[in-house]
C-alpha positions as CSV (number, residue, x, y, z in Angstrom):
1,M,109.7,107.1,131.6
2,N,105.9,106.0,130.7
3,P,105.5,104.3,127.5
4,L,102.0,106.1,127.2
5,D,103.0,109.6,127.8
6,T,103.7,110.1,124.1
7,P,101.8,112.9,122.0
8,L,100.7,109.9,119.6
9,G,97.9,109.4,121.7
10,F,96.5,112.5,120.5
11,R,97.4,112.4,116.6
12,S,94.7,112.4,114.5
13,N,96.8,111.1,111.4
14,F,99.4,108.3,110.9
15,L,100.9,108.2,107.6
16,F,102.7,105.1,106.4
17,V,106.0,105.7,104.6
18,P,108.0,102.3,103.1
19,G,111.2,101.4,105.1
20,T,112.8,101.1,102.2
21,R,112.3,104.7,101.0
22,P,114.6,106.8,103.3
23,E,114.9,109.5,101.2
24,R,110.8,110.1,101.8
25,F,111.3,109.7,105.4
26,V,111.7,113.4,106.3
27,K,109.4,114.7,103.5
28,A,106.6,112.6,105.1
29,L,107.7,114.5,108.7
30,D,107.2,117.7,106.7
31,S,104.1,116.7,105.3
32,G,101.9,118.0,108.1
33,A,101.6,114.3,109.2
34,G,100.9,113.9,113.0
35,A,102.8,110.7,113.1
36,V,104.8,108.9,110.3
37,V,104.7,105.0,110.6
38,L,108.3,103.4,109.0
39,D,106.7,100.7,107.7
40,L,108.6,97.1,107.4
41,E,105.6,95.0,106.8
42,D,103.0,95.2,103.8
43,A,105.3,98.2,101.9
44,V,108.4,95.9,101.9
45,P,109.1,92.6,99.9
46,E,110.3,89.7,101.7
47,E,114.1,90.0,100.0
48,D,113.9,93.7,101.2
49,K,113.1,93.3,104.9
50,E,117.0,93.6,106.1
51,T,117.3,96.5,103.3
52,A,114.6,98.2,105.1
53,R,115.8,97.9,108.7
54,A,119.0,99.0,107.7
55,A,117.8,102.3,106.1
56,I,115.9,103.0,109.4
57,R,118.6,102.4,111.4
58,T,120.8,104.6,109.4
59,A,118.5,107.7,109.0
60,W,117.5,107.2,112.6
61,P,120.6,109.5,114.1
62,I,119.4,112.7,111.3
63,F,116.0,113.0,113.3
64,S,115.6,115.8,115.7
65,D,114.4,114.4,119.3
66,E,110.7,115.9,118.5
67,Q,110.5,114.1,115.0
68,K,111.5,110.8,117.0
69,K,108.0,111.2,119.1
70,R,106.3,111.4,115.8
71,L,108.1,108.3,114.4
72,V,106.1,104.9,114.8
73,I,107.5,101.1,113.3
74,R,105.2,98.9,112.1
75,T,107.0,95.4,112.3
76,N,106.1,92.4,110.6
77,S,103.5,90.4,112.3
78,P,104.2,88.1,115.3
79,G,105.1,84.6,114.4
80,T,106.7,85.5,111.0
81,K,110.5,84.9,110.7
82,F,111.6,89.0,110.4
83,Y,109.1,89.6,114.0
84,S,112.1,89.4,115.9
85,A,114.8,91.0,114.3
86,D,112.5,94.1,114.1
87,L,111.7,94.1,117.7
88,I,115.2,93.9,118.4
89,L,115.6,97.1,115.6
90,A,113.1,99.0,117.8
91,Q,114.6,98.1,121.2
92,A,118.0,99.3,119.7
93,L,116.6,102.6,118.5
94,Q,114.4,103.1,121.8
95,V,111.5,104.1,119.5
96,S,108.7,105.4,121.3
97,C,105.9,103.4,119.8
98,I,105.5,100.7,117.3
99,L,102.6,99.1,115.6
100,I,102.1,95.6,115.5
101,P,100.0,94.2,112.6
102,K,97.5,91.4,112.8
103,S,97.7,91.3,116.6
104,E,95.8,88.4,117.8
105,S,96.7,87.8,121.6
106,I,97.4,89.5,124.6
107,D,100.6,87.2,125.0
108,Q,101.7,88.7,121.8
109,I,101.7,92.3,123.1
110,N,102.7,91.4,126.6
111,G,105.9,89.7,124.8
112,A,106.7,93.0,122.8
113,A,106.1,95.3,126.2
114,L,108.5,93.1,127.8
115,L,111.3,93.5,125.5
116,L,110.4,97.3,125.1
117,P,109.7,98.4,128.4
118,H,109.8,102.2,127.5
119,T,108.0,101.9,124.0
120,A,104.1,102.6,123.4
121,I,102.5,99.8,121.5
122,I,99.7,100.1,118.9
123,P,98.3,96.5,118.2
124,M,96.6,96.4,114.6
125,I,93.2,94.6,114.3
126,E,92.9,92.8,111.3
127,T,91.8,89.3,111.5
128,A,88.9,87.7,113.0
129,L,91.1,86.2,115.9
130,G,92.3,89.6,117.0
131,L,88.4,91.0,116.8
132,D,87.7,88.0,119.1
133,H,90.2,88.7,121.2
134,L,89.8,92.6,121.0
135,R,89.2,93.4,124.8
136,E,92.4,91.2,126.1
137,I,94.4,92.8,123.6
138,A,92.9,96.4,124.4
139,N,94.4,95.9,128.2
140,A,97.7,94.4,127.5
141,N,100.7,96.2,128.6
142,Q,101.7,99.2,127.5
143,V,98.5,99.7,124.8
144,L,98.4,103.4,123.7
145,R,95.5,102.5,121.2
146,L,94.2,100.4,118.5
147,A,94.3,100.6,114.8
148,L,91.7,99.1,112.2
149,G,93.5,97.2,109.4
150,N,90.1,97.2,107.6
151,L,91.6,95.6,104.1
152,D,93.1,93.0,105.5
153,L,90.2,92.5,107.8
154,Q,88.1,92.2,104.7
155,A,89.9,89.5,103.3
156,D,90.4,87.5,106.4
157,L,86.6,87.3,106.9
158,G,85.7,86.5,103.2
159,M,83.7,90.1,103.2
160,I,82.9,91.9,99.6
161,C,82.4,95.2,101.4
162,D,80.9,98.3,99.2
163,L,82.6,101.7,99.1
164,Q,81.6,102.6,102.5
165,E,82.5,99.2,104.1
166,T,79.0,99.0,105.5
167,E,80.1,95.5,106.4
168,L,83.0,96.7,108.8
169,Q,80.6,99.0,110.9
170,T,80.0,96.3,113.6
171,A,84.1,95.8,113.8
172,R,84.5,99.3,114.0
173,Y,82.0,99.7,116.5
174,Q,83.7,96.5,118.6
175,I,87.0,98.3,118.4
176,V,85.6,101.7,119.8
177,L,83.9,100.1,122.5
178,A,87.1,98.2,123.7
179,S,89.0,101.3,123.7
180,R,86.8,103.3,125.9
181,L,86.3,100.0,128.4
182,A,90.0,99.9,128.3
183,N,90.6,103.8,129.3
184,I,93.0,104.1,126.3
185,A,93.1,106.6,123.8
186,P,90.6,106.5,120.8
187,P,91.6,104.1,118.1
188,I,92.7,104.7,114.7
189,D,90.7,103.8,111.6
190,G,91.8,102.0,108.5
191,V,92.6,103.3,105.2
192,T,91.2,104.6,102.5
193,P,92.8,102.9,99.4
194,S,92.3,105.6,96.7
195,T,94.6,108.6,97.2
196,D,92.6,110.6,93.9
197,D,88.8,110.4,95.3
198,L,89.3,113.2,97.7
199,P,85.4,113.4,98.6
200,R,85.9,109.4,99.6
201,I,88.7,110.1,101.9
202,R,87.0,113.0,103.4
203,E,83.5,110.9,104.0
204,D,85.4,108.3,105.7
205,A,87.7,110.4,108.1
206,E,84.2,112.1,109.3
207,R,82.6,108.9,109.5
208,A,85.8,107.9,111.7
209,K,85.2,110.7,113.6
210,R,81.6,110.5,114.3
211,M,82.1,106.7,115.3
212,G,84.5,107.9,117.9
213,F,88.0,106.9,116.2
214,G,90.7,109.5,117.3
215,A,92.7,109.2,114.0
216,K,93.1,107.7,110.4
217,L,95.4,105.6,108.6
218,C,97.0,107.6,105.5
219,I,98.6,106.3,102.7
220,H,99.5,109.3,100.8
221,P,100.3,112.9,101.8
222,K,97.6,114.5,99.8
223,Q,95.3,112.6,102.4
224,V,96.9,113.9,105.3
225,A,95.2,117.5,105.1
226,I,91.8,116.0,104.5
227,V,92.0,114.2,107.2
228,Q,93.3,116.8,109.8
229,T,90.5,119.0,108.7
230,A,88.1,116.3,109.2
231,F,89.4,115.4,112.7
232,M,89.6,119.3,113.9
233,P,87.2,120.0,116.5
234,T,84.2,122.3,116.6
235,A,84.0,125.5,118.7
236,E,81.7,123.9,121.2
237,E,83.7,120.5,121.2
238,L,86.5,123.0,122.1
239,A,84.6,124.8,124.9
240,W,83.7,121.9,126.4
241,A,87.4,120.4,126.5
242,H,88.6,123.6,128.1
243,R,86.0,123.2,130.9
244,V,86.8,119.3,131.4
245,V,90.7,120.0,131.5
246,E,89.9,123.0,133.9
247,A,87.8,121.0,136.2
248,D,90.5,118.5,136.3
249,H,92.9,120.5,136.9
250,A,90.9,122.1,139.7
251,S,90.6,119.0,141.3
252,K,94.2,118.0,141.1
253,G,93.3,114.8,139.1
254,G,90.8,113.8,141.8
255,A,87.3,112.4,140.9
256,V,85.0,115.2,139.9
257,K,81.6,116.1,138.4
258,L,80.8,118.3,135.3
259,D,77.2,118.8,133.8
260,G,76.2,116.2,136.4
261,K,78.9,113.5,134.9
262,M,81.9,112.1,136.2
263,I,85.0,113.0,134.6
264,D,87.3,109.8,134.6
265,R,90.6,109.6,132.5
266,P,89.4,108.7,129.0
267,V,87.1,111.6,129.5
268,V,90.3,114.0,130.4
269,L,92.3,112.6,127.8
270,L,89.6,113.1,125.0
271,A,89.5,116.4,126.0
272,R,93.1,117.1,125.9
273,R,93.7,115.5,122.7
274,T,90.6,117.7,121.3
275,L,92.7,120.5,122.8
276,A,95.7,119.2,121.4
277,L,94.3,118.5,117.6
278,A,93.3,122.3,117.6
279,G,96.8,123.4,118.7
280,K,95.3,124.9,122.2
281,H,97.4,122.5,124.6
């Protein structure tokens, strides 16, 4: 199985759920979220790490095969004393995808890929070192797409950002560019801390789409529908996507031009993701 053959490359929202709250796992899956991230890192105190792993291990058999395809496990950071046990859990459960926080080197990602050859990887960029090694990380083995850890990156860089996080726009651009150059799925934008400021959530999601992100991290179920709507393709985008997929199918995956432009894998992936978001493919 190719670890990159997963619908998570097409999902527009990723909803975090603490690993210590198993009663919320199925509710999160039923919330309309495209993907659910079972969190072993920030949402779990140090003394509860093993409890969280045990809760995920116990709950795993109750999920259907289709639900498992939408589940992601966020490990603890590489180098922490919890990381190895998190990877062992992911290996035992044969998870389809893991999210690695504070990813800072190609060796970290390739090391995880070696242990989990059938698992897609989403490196989370949230430190200066991770940003500096961005292109190497994007080209590491089994990387499905990148994710921005906006709050941790602000802290690591000593930033005091305005409400729109204007100061992080350069970092966002770099992540989108690195994703495109690595021919991987569009990246996942960071969280909006507020769960009650609905206009802010919508504006953040719309900005992410305009910048070339393909998804956004969510911290509460009420954010999911807003983000989903913001990323929904327009009629013009759907028409373009249909034409790209049809041209790619006619060429049987070979090189082909459309509107005077070459269609390559990222373009086809974007078209398929556009159709998937609209439930058309």
